N, C-alpha and C positions, 0 to 999 in steps of 0.2 A: 536493669534500662529500660523504661519504655517509650515504647512505640520505633525500636529500632527496626532497619529491617537490612533482613541484608542479602548476603545478594550465588545463590546455592542454583540446586539446581530450578528451584522455583524464584523469575523471577519475576519481581514486582514491577507493574507499569504504571508508574506517574497518573494519576488523574488529574483534571482542570475541567471545568469549567468555562466556558463561555465568556463571565465576563470577569472573573480572573486570570482567561489568556489573559484578554484584550487589557486590563489592567495595565498586568506583569509581561506584554510582552517577548520586551530585551532578556529580560532574568528568568524567561525561561527559554528561548532561544539559547542561550549561557548550554544547558544544562543540558540541553541536545546536540548540542557541539559539544559537549564530554560525555560523551552517549547513553542520554537519558533516550527512549521514551514518552514520546509525553501521551495521552489518548483524550482529546478535545471531551466532553460533555453537554449535551443539551440538556439541561436539567440534570434527571439522570439516563440516556443514555447514550450511550456512545456512539460517534457521529465524525466521530477520523478520528489516524492518529501519524503524531507527525516521529519520523522516527531520521536517526545525524545520515544525511547525505554521504554516499561511502563515489569515488568518480571511478569504481571498479568496480561496481554491483553491474551487470546488465537489467535496462529498462524491464525484460521478458524474463516470467521468472512463469518456468515450467515445472509441476508437478509432475512427479510417477510414482506408481504399483511401482515399479520397478525398486527391489532395493539392490540401496550400490546408483541410481541412477547418477550420473552428472549431465548436464548443458550439455557439455561435447558428444554425448554417446545418445543423448535424441537430436538427430535430425528431424527439419522440418519437413517440410511437403513443399516442391516447384515448386512456383506462381504458374496458379492457372489461366493459359491462355486464350481470353476469350473475344471470341468475334462482335458481340454484347455493348451495350452500355451500360455498366455497372449501377453507374447512380441511377439514369431510366426509367431501372428496371428495378427498384430501389422510391424510386417515389411513382412509379404503377401501384406495390406493392400498396404503399402505404394509403395510394389513394383506392384502394379496394380491389383493384386486377382490372377497371377502365381500361 
């Protein structure tokens, strides 16, 4: 059996070039809808990944070096309350501190 892909410990992601993605977008999106992950290539350089959307997934990804850590066990710090316009600080920093 030539060119057969098995899914086990090592999952092989499909890789498509931009031109192929544009030409066959509907077909590729059907595969993503079925659970496939597609890596988009600009020539041979990976530039994006198309993954299935899951409603239950959080948009916030937290990575921890602690074993068994979950999002619920990792608490985010409380919002910082400051009496400064942070946008103005950012613009000042981008202007070089003038």
